[in-house]
KOLDOLO-32184 format. One record per residue: residue in one letter; x, y, z of N, C-alpha, C in turn. Coordinates in nm, 2 decimals. Atoms other than C-alpha are relative to their C-alpha. Layout:
<sites>
{site 'a',{X,Y,Z},{X,Y,Z},{X,Y,Z}} ...
</sites>
This chain:
<sites>
{site 'x',{0.09,-0.13,0.01},{0.00,0.01,0.00},{0.08,0.11,0.00}} {site 'x',{-0.08,-0.13,0.01},{0.15,0.33,-0.11},{-0.07,0.12,0.08}} {site 'x',{0.05,-0.11,-0.08},{0.10,0.63,0.11},{0.05,0.13,-0.07}} {site 'x',{-0.03,-0.12,0.06},{0.09,0.97,-0.06},{0.05,0.10,0.11}} {site 'x',{-0.07,-0.07,-0.10},{0.34,1.15,0.15},{-0.03,0.16,-0.03}} {site 'x',{0.02,-0.14,0.03},{0.31,1.47,-0.05},{-0.13,0.05,0.03}} {site 'x',{0.13,-0.05,-0.05},{-0.06,1.49,0.01},{-0.01,0.03,0.13}} {site 'x',{0.01,-0.03,-0.14},{-0.02,1.45,0.37},{0.08,0.12,0.06}} {site 'x',{-0.07,-0.11,-0.05},{0.25,1.70,0.42},{-0.06,0.13,-0.06}} {site 'x',{0.07,-0.12,0.03},{0.05,1.94,0.22},{-0.10,0.05,0.08}} {site 'x',{0.11,-0.04,-0.09},{-0.22,1.94,0.47},{0.05,0.07,0.12}} {site 'x',{-0.05,-0.06,-0.12},{0.01,2.06,0.74},{0.01,0.15,-0.02}} {site 'x',{0.00,-0.15,0.01},{-0.02,2.43,0.81},{0.13,0.05,0.07}} {site 'x',{-0.13,-0.04,-0.05},{0.33,2.57,0.85},{-0.01,0.10,0.11}} {site 'x',{0.00,-0.10,-0.09},{0.20,2.86,1.05},{-0.08,-0.05,0.12}} {site 'x',{0.07,0.05,-0.12},{0.00,2.65,1.30},{0.10,0.01,0.12}} {site 'x',{-0.07,-0.01,-0.13},{0.10,2.71,1.67},{0.03,-0.12,0.06}} {site 'x',{-0.05,0.13,-0.06},{0.30,2.44,1.82},{-0.02,0.02,0.16}} {site 'x',{0.03,-0.01,-0.15},{0.19,2.38,2.20},{0.13,0.04,0.07}} {site 'x',{-0.12,-0.05,-0.07},{0.42,2.55,2.44},{0.06,-0.12,0.08}} {site 'x',{-0.08,0.11,-0.06},{0.69,2.31,2.57},{0.07,0.06,0.12}} {site 'x',{-0.06,-0.05,-0.13},{0.80,2.35,2.93},{0.16,0.01,-0.02}} {site 'x',{-0.15,-0.02,-0.01},{1.15,2.47,2.97},{0.06,-0.11,0.09}} {site 'x',{-0.07,0.10,-0.09},{1.41,2.25,3.14},{-0.01,0.05,0.14}} {site 'x',{-0.01,-0.05,-0.14},{1.42,2.48,3.44},{-0.15,-0.01,0.06}} {site 'x',{0.14,0.02,-0.05},{1.03,2.46,3.47},{-0.02,-0.15,0.05}} {site 'x',{0.02,0.16,-0.03},{1.05,2.07,3.46},{0.08,-0.04,0.13}} {site 'x',{-0.07,0.03,-0.13},{1.31,2.07,3.73},{-0.08,0.06,0.11}} {site 'x',{0.06,-0.06,-0.11},{1.12,2.32,3.94},{-0.12,-0.10,0.05}} {site 'x',{0.12,0.09,-0.02},{0.79,2.09,3.90},{0.04,-0.14,0.07}} {site 'x',{-0.02,0.13,-0.06},{0.97,1.78,3.97},{0.06,0.00,0.14}} {site 'x',{-0.05,-0.02,-0.14},{1.15,1.90,4.28},{-0.11,0.03,0.10}} {site 'x',{0.10,-0.03,-0.10},{0.84,2.05,4.43},{-0.11,-0.11,0.02}} {site 'x',{0.10,0.10,-0.03},{0.63,1.75,4.37},{0.06,-0.11,0.09}} {site 'x',{-0.06,0.08,-0.10},{0.89,1.55,4.56},{0.01,0.05,0.13}} {site 'x',{0.00,-0.05,-0.14},{0.89,1.78,4.85},{-0.13,-0.02,0.07}} {site 'x',{0.12,0.01,-0.09},{0.65,1.69,5.14},{-0.07,0.13,0.03}} {site 'x',{0.06,-0.12,-0.02},{0.39,1.93,5.23},{0.04,0.08,0.11}} {site 'x',{-0.04,-0.07,-0.11},{0.52,2.02,5.57},{0.13,0.08,-0.02}} {site 'x',{-0.11,-0.08,0.01},{0.83,2.18,5.42},{-0.03,0.13,-0.07}} {site 'x',{0.04,-0.13,0.06},{0.62,2.47,5.28},{0.05,0.11,0.08}} {site 'x',{-0.03,-0.11,-0.08},{0.71,2.81,5.38},{-0.10,0.03,0.10}} {site 'x',{0.09,-0.03,-0.12},{0.57,2.87,5.73},{-0.06,0.13,-0.01}} {site 'x',{0.06,-0.14,0.00},{0.52,3.24,5.67},{-0.12,0.02,-0.10}} {site 'x',{0.11,-0.02,0.09},{0.28,3.18,5.39},{-0.13,-0.07,0.05}} {site 'x',{0.13,0.06,-0.05},{0.04,2.98,5.60},{-0.07,0.09,0.11}} {site 'x',{0.08,-0.09,-0.08},{-0.25,3.14,5.80},{0.04,-0.02,0.14}} {site 'x',{-0.04,0.01,-0.14},{-0.20,3.21,6.17},{-0.04,-0.12,0.08}} {site 'x',{0.04,0.13,-0.07},{-0.40,2.91,6.28},{0.08,-0.10,-0.03}} {site 'x',{-0.08,0.11,0.04},{-0.20,2.67,6.09},{0.15,0.01,0.06}} {site 'x',{-0.14,-0.02,-0.06},{0.13,2.83,6.20},{0.01,-0.03,0.14}} {site 'x',{0.01,0.03,-0.15},{0.02,2.81,6.56},{-0.01,-0.15,0.02}} {site 'x',{0.03,0.12,-0.01},{-0.09,2.45,6.51},{0.14,-0.08,-0.02}} {site 'x',{-0.14,0.08,0.04},{0.27,2.34,6.36},{0.10,0.05,0.11}} {site 'x',{-0.09,-0.04,-0.07},{0.45,2.54,6.62},{0.02,-0.09,0.14}} {site 'x',{-0.02,0.05,-0.14},{0.62,2.41,6.94},{-0.04,0.07,0.12}} {site 'x',{0.04,-0.07,-0.13},{0.57,2.51,7.30},{0.06,0.15,0.01}} {site 'x',{-0.08,-0.13,-0.01},{0.84,2.79,7.29},{-0.06,0.10,-0.11}} {site 'x',{0.05,-0.09,0.10},{0.71,2.93,6.96},{-0.15,0.04,0.03}} {site 'x',{0.14,-0.04,-0.03},{0.35,2.93,7.08},{0.00,0.10,0.12}} {site 'x',{-0.02,-0.08,-0.12},{0.46,3.11,7.41},{0.04,0.14,-0.04}} {site 'x',{-0.07,-0.13,0.03},{0.68,3.37,7.26},{0.02,0.02,-0.16}} {site 'x',{0.00,-0.13,-0.08},{0.69,3.63,7.14},{-0.14,0.06,0.02}} {site 'x',{0.12,-0.09,0.00},{0.33,3.74,7.08},{-0.08,-0.02,0.13}} {site 'x',{0.08,0.03,-0.12},{0.15,3.57,7.38},{0.07,0.06,0.12}} {site 'x',{-0.07,-0.06,-0.11},{0.43,3.68,7.62},{-0.01,0.17,-0.01}} {site 'x',{0.01,-0.16,0.00},{0.42,4.05,7.49},{-0.14,0.04,0.05}} {site 'x',{0.13,-0.03,-0.03},{0.04,4.04,7.53},{-0.01,0.00,0.15}} {site 'x',{0.02,0.00,-0.16},{0.07,3.94,7.89},{0.08,0.11,0.07}} {site 'x',{-0.05,-0.12,-0.06},{0.33,4.20,7.96},{-0.07,0.13,-0.02}} {site 'x',{0.09,-0.12,0.02},{0.11,4.46,7.81},{-0.12,0.00,0.10}} {site 'x',{0.09,0.01,-0.10},{-0.16,4.33,8.04},{0.05,0.03,0.14}} {site 'x',{-0.07,-0.04,-0.13},{0.08,4.37,8.34},{0.01,0.14,0.00}} {site 'x',{-0.01,-0.15,0.00},{0.14,4.73,8.24},{-0.13,0.06,0.02}} {site 'x',{0.13,-0.05,-0.01},{-0.23,4.80,8.21},{-0.06,-0.03,0.13}} {site 'x',{0.05,0.03,-0.13},{-0.31,4.63,8.54},{0.06,0.08,0.12}} {site 'x',{-0.07,-0.09,-0.10},{-0.07,4.87,8.73},{-0.09,0.10,0.06}} {site 'x',{0.10,-0.10,-0.05},{-0.34,5.14,8.76},{-0.09,-0.07,0.10}} {site 'x',{0.10,0.07,-0.09},{-0.56,4.86,8.94},{0.06,0.01,0.15}} {site 'x',{-0.07,0.00,-0.14},{-0.31,4.85,9.23},{0.00,0.15,0.05}} {site 'x',{0.01,-0.14,-0.05},{-0.29,5.23,9.24},{-0.14,0.04,0.04}} {site 'x',{0.14,-0.04,-0.04},{-0.67,5.26,9.25},{-0.03,-0.05,0.14}} {site 'x',{0.03,0.05,-0.14},{-0.69,5.03,9.55},{0.08,0.08,0.12}} {site 'x',{-0.08,-0.06,-0.09},{-0.40,5.17,9.72},{-0.02,0.16,0.04}} {site 'x',{0.02,-0.16,-0.03},{-0.48,5.55,9.69},{-0.15,0.03,0.05}} {site 'x',{0.14,-0.04,-0.03},{-0.86,5.52,9.73},{-0.05,-0.06,0.13}} {site 'x',{0.05,0.08,-0.11},{-0.88,5.29,10.02},{-0.01,0.08,0.13}} {site 'x',{0.00,-0.08,-0.13},{-0.79,5.53,10.31},{-0.13,0.09,0.02}} {site 'x',{0.11,-0.09,-0.02},{-1.06,5.78,10.24},{-0.14,-0.08,0.00}} {site 'x',{0.12,0.08,-0.01},{-1.32,5.50,10.18},{-0.01,-0.06,0.14}} {site 'x',{0.02,0.05,-0.13},{-1.25,5.35,10.52},{-0.04,0.09,0.10}} {site 'x',{0.05,-0.10,-0.10},{-1.29,5.67,10.70},{-0.15,0.04,-0.03}} {site 'x',{0.15,-0.03,0.02},{-1.64,5.72,10.54},{-0.09,-0.11,0.03}} {site 'x',{0.09,0.10,-0.02},{-1.79,5.38,10.56},{0.05,-0.10,0.11}} {site 'x',{-0.04,0.10,-0.11},{-1.59,5.20,10.83},{0.08,-0.11,-0.03}} {site 'x',{-0.08,0.11,0.04},{-1.35,4.91,10.84},{-0.08,-0.12,-0.04}} {site 'x',{0.09,0.12,0.02},{-1.63,4.65,10.85},{-0.06,0.00,-0.13}} {site 'x',{0.07,-0.01,0.14},{-1.82,4.78,10.55},{0.10,0.00,-0.11}} {site 'x',{-0.09,0.00,0.11},{-1.49,4.83,10.36},{0.06,-0.14,-0.02}} {site 'x',{-0.04,0.14,0.02},{-1.39,4.47,10.43},{-0.09,-0.08,-0.08}} {site 'x',{0.10,0.08,0.09},{-1.71,4.35,10.29},{0.00,0.05,-0.14}} {site 'x',{-0.01,-0.05,0.13},{-1.68,4.58,9.99},{0.11,-0.07,-0.07}} {site 'x',{-0.11,0.05,0.07},{-1.34,4.44,9.91},{-0.03,-0.15,-0.02}} {site 'x',{0.04,0.14,0.02},{-1.48,4.09,9.95},{-0.09,-0.03,-0.12}} {site 'x',{0.08,0.01,0.12},{-1.72,4.16,9.68},{0.07,0.03,-0.13}} {site 'x',{-0.07,-0.04,0.12},{-1.46,4.29,9.44},{0.04,-0.13,-0.09}} {site 'x',{-0.04,0.11,0.09},{-1.32,3.94,9.32},{-0.14,-0.06,-0.06}} {site 'x',{0.13,0.07,0.06},{-1.70,3.83,9.27},{-0.04,0.07,-0.12}} {site 'x',{0.05,-0.07,0.10},{-1.80,4.13,9.07},{0.10,0.01,-0.12}} {site 'x',{-0.10,0.01,0.09},{-1.47,4.12,8.88},{-0.02,-0.13,-0.09}} {site 'x',{0.01,0.14,0.06},{-1.52,3.74,8.80},{-0.13,0.01,-0.11}} {site 'x',{0.12,-0.01,0.09},{-1.87,3.81,8.65},{0.01,0.08,-0.11}} {site 'x',{-0.03,-0.09,0.11},{-1.79,4.11,8.44},{0.10,-0.06,-0.08}} {site 'x',{-0.11,0.06,0.09},{-1.47,3.92,8.32},{-0.05,-0.10,-0.09}} {site 'x',{0.07,0.09,0.09},{-1.69,3.64,8.21},{-0.08,0.05,-0.11}} {site 'x',{0.07,-0.06,0.11},{-1.92,3.86,8.02},{0.09,0.05,-0.11}} {site 'x',{-0.09,-0.05,0.10},{-1.63,4.02,7.86},{0.06,-0.12,-0.10}} {site 'x',{-0.05,0.12,0.07},{-1.49,3.68,7.77},{-0.09,-0.06,-0.11}} {site 'x',{0.12,0.05,0.09},{-1.82,3.57,7.62},{0.00,0.09,-0.12}} {site 'x',{0.01,-0.09,0.12},{-1.84,3.88,7.40},{0.12,-0.01,-0.09}} {site 'x',{-0.12,0.02,0.09},{-1.48,3.85,7.29},{0.02,-0.12,-0.08}} {site 'x',{0.00,0.14,0.07},{-1.50,3.47,7.21},{-0.11,0.00,-0.11}} {site 'x',{0.11,0.01,0.10},{-1.84,3.52,7.02},{0.03,0.09,-0.10}} {site 'x',{-0.04,-0.09,0.10},{-1.71,3.82,6.83},{0.10,-0.04,-0.09}} {site 'x',{-0.11,0.06,0.07},{-1.39,3.64,6.73},{-0.06,-0.11,-0.10}} {site 'x',{0.06,0.11,0.07},{-1.60,3.34,6.61},{-0.08,0.06,-0.12}} {site 'x',{0.07,-0.07,0.11},{-1.82,3.58,6.41},{0.08,0.05,-0.11}} {site 'x',{-0.08,-0.05,0.10},{-1.54,3.73,6.23},{0.06,-0.10,-0.08}} {site 'x',{-0.05,0.10,0.07},{-1.40,3.41,6.14},{-0.10,-0.08,-0.09}} {site 'x',{0.11,0.07,0.07},{-1.73,3.27,6.02},{-0.06,0.10,-0.10}} {site 'x',{0.04,-0.10,0.09},{-1.79,3.60,5.82},{-0.14,0.04,0.05}} {site 'x',{0.13,-0.04,-0.04},{-2.11,3.67,6.03},{0.01,0.16,0.05}} {site 'x',{-0.02,-0.13,-0.02},{-1.94,3.99,6.13},{0.12,0.06,-0.10}} {site 'x',{-0.09,-0.05,0.12},{-1.77,4.18,5.84},{-0.01,0.16,0.02}} {site 'x',{0.01,-0.14,0.01},{-1.70,4.54,5.75},{-0.15,0.06,-0.02}} {site 'x',{0.13,-0.05,0.05},{-2.04,4.57,5.60},{-0.11,-0.02,0.13}} {site 'x',{0.10,0.03,-0.12},{-2.23,4.43,5.92},{0.05,0.03,0.13}} {site 'x',{-0.09,-0.04,-0.12},{-1.98,4.57,6.18},{-0.10,0.07,0.10}} {site 'x',{0.07,-0.10,-0.09},{-2.22,4.84,6.32},{-0.12,-0.08,0.07}} {site 'x',{0.11,0.08,-0.06},{-2.52,4.59,6.36},{0.04,-0.09,0.10}} {site 'x',{-0.06,0.10,-0.08},{-2.31,4.33,6.52},{0.04,0.06,0.14}} {site 'x',{-0.04,-0.06,-0.12},{-2.16,4.58,6.77},{-0.11,0.05,0.08}} {site 'x',{0.11,-0.06,-0.08},{-2.48,4.74,6.87},{-0.07,-0.12,0.06}} {site 'x',{0.09,0.13,-0.05},{-2.66,4.40,6.92},{0.09,-0.07,0.12}} {site 'x',{-0.09,0.07,-0.10},{-2.36,4.25,7.12},{0.00,0.09,0.13}} {site 'x',{-0.02,-0.09,-0.11},{-2.33,4.56,7.34},{-0.13,0.01,0.08}} {site 'x',{0.14,0.00,-0.05},{-2.71,4.56,7.39},{-0.03,-0.12,0.09}} {site 'x',{0.00,0.11,-0.08},{-2.69,4.20,7.51},{0.09,0.01,0.13}} {site 'x',{-0.08,-0.02,-0.12},{-2.41,4.30,7.75},{-0.08,0.09,0.10}} {site 'x',{0.08,-0.09,-0.08},{-2.64,4.58,7.89},{-0.11,-0.08,0.08}} {site 'x',{0.11,0.08,-0.06},{-2.92,4.33,7.96},{0.06,-0.08,0.10}} {site 'x',{-0.07,0.08,-0.10},{-2.68,4.10,8.13},{0.05,0.08,0.13}} {site 'x',{-0.05,-0.07,-0.11},{-2.55,4.38,8.34},{-0.11,0.03,0.10}} {site 'x',{0.11,-0.03,-0.08},{-2.89,4.48,8.47},{-0.05,-0.14,0.08}} {site 'x',{0.04,0.13,-0.06},{-2.98,4.11,8.54},{0.10,-0.05,0.11}} {site 'x',{-0.12,0.04,-0.09},{-2.64,4.03,8.71},{0.00,0.10,0.11}} {site 'x',{-0.01,-0.11,-0.10},{-2.65,4.36,8.90},{-0.10,-0.03,0.10}} {site 'x',{0.10,0.03,-0.09},{-2.99,4.27,9.05},{0.02,-0.12,0.07}} {site 'x',{-0.05,0.11,-0.10},{-2.87,3.93,9.16},{0.11,0.03,0.09}} {site 'x',{-0.09,-0.03,-0.10},{-2.56,4.07,9.32},{-0.06,0.09,0.11}} {site 'x',{0.06,-0.11,-0.10},{-2.77,4.35,9.49},{-0.09,-0.10,0.10}} {site 'x',{0.07,0.09,-0.10},{-2.99,4.06,9.64},{0.10,-0.08,0.09}} {site 'x',{-0.09,0.08,-0.08},{-2.69,3.86,9.75},{0.06,0.10,0.11}} {site 'x',{-0.05,-0.09,-0.11},{-2.54,4.18,9.93},{-0.11,0.04,0.10}} {site 'x',{0.12,-0.04,-0.09},{-2.88,4.27,10.08},{-0.02,-0.11,0.10}} {site 'x',{0.03,0.11,-0.09},{-2.92,3.92,10.22},{0.13,-0.03,0.10}} {site 'x',{-0.12,0.01,-0.07},{-2.56,3.93,10.34},{-0.01,0.09,0.12}} {site 'x',{0.02,-0.10,-0.11},{-2.63,4.25,10.55},{-0.11,-0.04,0.09}} {site 'x',{0.12,0.03,-0.09},{-2.96,4.11,10.67},{0.04,-0.11,0.09}} {site 'x',{-0.03,0.11,-0.09},{-2.79,3.79,10.81},{0.11,0.05,0.09}} {site 'x',{-0.10,-0.05,-0.09},{-2.52,4.00,10.99},{-0.08,0.07,0.11}} {site 'x',{0.08,-0.06,-0.11},{-2.68,4.05,11.32},{0.07,0.10,0.08}} {site 'x',{-0.09,-0.10,-0.08},{-2.39,4.26,11.46},{-0.03,0.14,-0.06}} {site 'x',{0.01,-0.14,0.05},{-2.48,4.55,11.22},{-0.14,0.00,-0.06}} {site 'x',{0.14,-0.02,0.06},{-2.81,4.71,11.09},{0.01,-0.04,-0.15}} {site 'x',{0.02,0.03,0.14},{-2.94,4.60,10.75},{0.04,0.12,-0.08}} {site 'x',{-0.06,-0.11,0.06},{-2.76,4.83,10.50},{-0.05,-0.02,-0.16}} {site 'x',{0.05,0.00,0.14},{-2.98,4.87,10.19},{0.09,0.08,-0.09}} {site 'x',{-0.09,-0.10,0.08},{-2.75,5.15,10.06},{0.12,-0.08,-0.07}} {site 'x',{-0.11,0.06,0.04},{-2.46,4.92,10.05},{-0.03,-0.12,-0.10}} {site 'x',{0.04,0.11,0.12},{-2.65,4.64,9.85},{-0.03,0.08,-0.13}} {site 'x',{0.02,-0.07,0.15},{-2.76,4.91,9.59},{0.13,0.04,-0.05}} {site 'x',{-0.12,-0.04,0.05},{-2.41,5.02,9.57},{0.09,-0.11,-0.08}} {site 'x',{-0.06,0.11,0.05},{-2.27,4.68,9.50},{-0.07,-0.04,-0.14}} {site 'x',{0.07,0.04,0.12},{-2.55,4.62,9.24},{0.04,0.10,-0.11}} {site 'x',{-0.04,-0.11,0.11},{-2.47,4.95,9.05},{0.15,-0.02,-0.04}} {site 'x',{-0.15,0.04,0.04},{-2.09,4.86,9.06},{0.00,-0.11,-0.09}} {site 'x',{0.00,0.12,0.09},{-2.17,4.53,8.90},{-0.04,0.03,-0.14}} {site 'x',{0.04,-0.04,0.13},{-2.38,4.70,8.63},{0.09,0.07,-0.08}} {site 'x',{-0.10,-0.08,0.07},{-2.11,4.95,8.55},{0.11,-0.08,-0.05}} {site 'x',{-0.10,0.08,0.03},{-1.83,4.69,8.54},{-0.03,-0.09,-0.13}} {site 'x',{0.07,0.10,0.10},{-2.05,4.44,8.31},{0.00,0.08,-0.13}} {site 'x',{0.01,-0.08,0.11},{-2.12,4.73,8.08},{0.13,0.03,-0.08}} {site 'x',{-0.12,-0.02,0.05},{-1.76,4.81,8.03},{0.06,-0.12,-0.06}} {site 'x',{-0.06,0.13,0.04},{-1.66,4.44,8.00},{-0.07,-0.03,-0.13}} {site 'x',{0.07,0.03,0.13},{-1.93,4.39,7.72},{0.05,0.08,-0.11}} {site 'x',{-0.04,-0.09,0.09},{-1.82,4.69,7.54},{0.15,-0.03,-0.05}} {site 'x',{-0.14,0.04,0.03},{-1.44,4.61,7.54},{0.02,-0.13,-0.05}} {site 'x',{-0.02,0.13,0.05},{-1.49,4.25,7.50},{-0.05,-0.01,-0.16}} {site 'x',{0.06,0.00,0.14},{-1.69,4.31,7.17},{0.11,0.09,-0.09}} {site 'x',{-0.10,-0.08,0.08},{-1.44,4.59,7.05},{0.12,-0.05,-0.03}} {site 'x',{-0.15,0.05,0.02},{-1.10,4.42,7.11},{0.03,-0.09,-0.12}} {site 'x',{-0.02,0.08,0.12},{-1.15,4.15,6.85},{-0.01,0.06,-0.13}} {site 'x',{0.02,-0.08,0.11},{-1.28,4.38,6.60},{0.12,0.09,-0.04}} {site 'x',{-0.12,-0.08,0.03},{-1.00,4.61,6.65},{0.12,-0.05,-0.04}} {site 'x',{-0.13,0.08,0.03},{-0.71,4.36,6.64},{-0.02,-0.07,-0.13}} {site 'x',{0.02,0.08,0.12},{-0.86,4.16,6.36},{-0.01,0.09,-0.13}} {site 'x',{0.01,-0.08,0.12},{-0.97,4.44,6.12},{0.08,0.12,-0.01}} {site 'x',{-0.08,-0.12,0.01},{-0.76,4.73,6.21},{0.15,-0.02,0.01}} {site 'x',{-0.16,0.02,0.01},{-0.41,4.60,6.32},{0.02,-0.13,-0.06}} {site 'x',{-0.03,0.12,0.07},{-0.45,4.27,6.14},{0.08,-0.10,0.08}} {site 'x',{-0.07,0.09,-0.10},{-0.33,4.07,6.44},{-0.11,-0.11,0.03}} {site 'x',{0.08,0.12,-0.05},{-0.45,3.73,6.59},{-0.08,0.06,0.13}} {site 'x',{0.08,-0.05,-0.11},{-0.75,3.84,6.81},{0.01,-0.11,0.12}} {site 'x',{0.00,0.09,-0.11},{-0.71,3.52,7.01},{0.12,0.02,0.09}} {site 'x',{-0.12,-0.02,-0.07},{-0.36,3.62,7.13},{-0.01,0.13,0.07}} {site 'x',{0.00,-0.16,-0.06},{-0.43,4.01,7.19},{-0.13,0.04,0.06}} {site 'x',{0.13,-0.07,-0.05},{-0.80,4.06,7.26},{-0.02,-0.04,0.13}} {site 'x',{0.03,0.04,-0.15},{-0.83,3.85,7.58},{0.07,0.08,0.09}} {site 'x',{-0.08,-0.07,-0.12},{-0.55,3.99,7.79},{-0.04,0.14,0.00}} {site 'x',{0.02,-0.15,0.00},{-0.62,4.35,7.68},{-0.14,0.02,0.05}} {site 'x',{0.14,-0.02,-0.06},{-1.00,4.31,7.75},{-0.01,-0.03,0.15}} {site 'x',{0.01,0.03,-0.14},{-0.95,4.15,8.08},{0.08,0.11,0.09}} {site 'x',{-0.07,-0.11,-0.07},{-0.70,4.43,8.19},{-0.08,0.12,0.01}} {site 'x',{0.08,-0.12,0.00},{-0.95,4.71,8.09},{-0.11,-0.03,0.10}} {site 'x',{0.12,0.04,-0.08},{-1.23,4.52,8.26},{0.04,0.02,0.15}} {site 'x',{-0.05,-0.02,-0.14},{-1.02,4.50,8.59},{0.00,0.13,0.05}} {site 'x',{0.00,-0.15,-0.04},{-0.96,4.87,8.59},{-0.13,0.06,0.02}} {site 'x',{0.12,-0.06,-0.01},{-1.32,4.95,8.53},{-0.07,-0.07,0.13}} {site 'x',{0.07,0.06,-0.11},{-1.44,4.70,8.80},{0.06,0.05,0.13}} {site 'x',{-0.07,-0.06,-0.11},{-1.18,4.83,9.05},{-0.05,0.13,0.03}} {site 'x',{0.06,-0.14,-0.01},{-1.29,5.19,8.98},{-0.13,0.00,0.05}} {site 'x',{0.15,0.00,-0.03},{-1.65,5.10,9.02},{-0.01,-0.03,0.15}} {site 'x',{0.00,0.04,-0.14},{-1.58,4.92,9.37},{0.06,0.12,0.08}} {site 'x',{-0.06,-0.09,-0.08},{-1.34,5.18,9.51},{-0.06,0.15,0.00}} {site 'x',{0.03,-0.14,0.03},{-1.44,5.52,9.36},{-0.16,0.02,-0.01}} {site 'x',{0.15,-0.01,0.03},{-1.80,5.48,9.23},{-0.08,-0.04,0.12}} {site 'x',{0.07,0.04,-0.11},{-1.91,5.29,9.53},{0.03,0.10,0.12}} {site 'x',{-0.03,-0.11,-0.10},{-1.74,5.55,9.76},{-0.10,0.12,-0.01}} {site 'x',{0.10,-0.12,0.02},{-1.94,5.83,9.60},{-0.15,-0.03,0.03}} {site 'x',{0.13,0.03,-0.03},{-2.27,5.64,9.62},{-0.03,-0.02,0.13}} {site 'x',{0.03,0.03,-0.15},{-2.23,5.52,9.97},{0.01,0.13,0.08}} {site 'x',{0.00,-0.14,-0.07},{-2.13,5.88,10.09},{-0.14,0.06,0.00}} {site 'x',{0.13,-0.06,0.04},{-2.45,5.99,9.92},{-0.12,-0.07,0.09}} {site 'x',{0.10,0.09,-0.07},{-2.66,5.71,10.09},{0.01,0.03,0.15}} {site 'x',{-0.03,-0.04,-0.14},{-2.50,5.80,10.43},{-0.07,0.13,0.04}} {site 'x',{0.06,-0.13,-0.02},{-2.61,6.16,10.39},{-0.16,0.01,0.01}} {site 'x',{0.15,0.00,0.02},{-2.96,6.08,10.30},{-0.07,-0.09,0.09}} {site 'x',{0.06,0.09,-0.10},{-3.00,5.82,10.57},{-0.04,-0.14,-0.03}} {site 'x',{0.03,0.15,0.04},{-3.02,5.50,10.37},{0.10,-0.08,0.05}} {site 'x',{-0.10,0.08,-0.05},{-2.69,5.37,10.50},{0.04,0.07,0.13}} {site 'x',{-0.05,-0.05,-0.14},{-2.56,5.41,10.86},{0.14,0.05,-0.02}} {site 'x',{-0.13,-0.06,0.01},{-2.26,5.63,10.90},{0.10,-0.09,0.08}} {site 'x',{-0.10,0.08,-0.06},{-1.92,5.49,11.00},{0.01,0.03,0.15}} {site 'x',{-0.02,-0.03,-0.14},{-1.86,5.44,11.37},{0.12,0.09,0.04}} {site 'x',{-0.11,-0.08,-0.04},{-1.65,5.70,11.53},{0.09,-0.07,0.10}} 
</sites>
């Protein structure tokens, strides 16, 4: 069987484009990259969550988490100053017994408000990661979450008020102090309100503005701000309210 070579070659278009052939350098790059295991990829190209999951204990602790805790320490210094500088005048106005009871309620109110701030921070961080809180819906999310914190502040403030009132009722050595109970309740409302505000704002600020990992930075900073607000509420706000209640006769004056 004879094949007409001239006829076949005449059908070939000399201007037809030949498929691109990979260069030897590209082939070498592809072959070496395909042989590399996935875990040797550049770590800096990975998302923060994957970088943290691959890191060891030292890399997880330092530097970001350690720096965040040092920042918390610096912010918490005013808490010590608030208690140290405001206690003397508070004792002179309400007496040592009421002052001791007031300081006993400080860890309680701080723990409750801190939990509210932690809830707001965790839920907002999750909302950012799941795209329920974006730049377009930021205002709605912030107002709704702060509104929820305000509701919790009133509910928890009332519960703490009842606890403080029952506490003074059961103390037979002193008259029942309604003003003291109201003061503790109002201090709880104030500290929870601040905690809800900072707990919602911190993840938004670090994630969207500073482009940092909110899980490392938002929690410590929010806790520190909440501690300052709670201590201020107990030491100074409570002092002003108690002095007012003593003047109007709701609370008994400090013994001479």
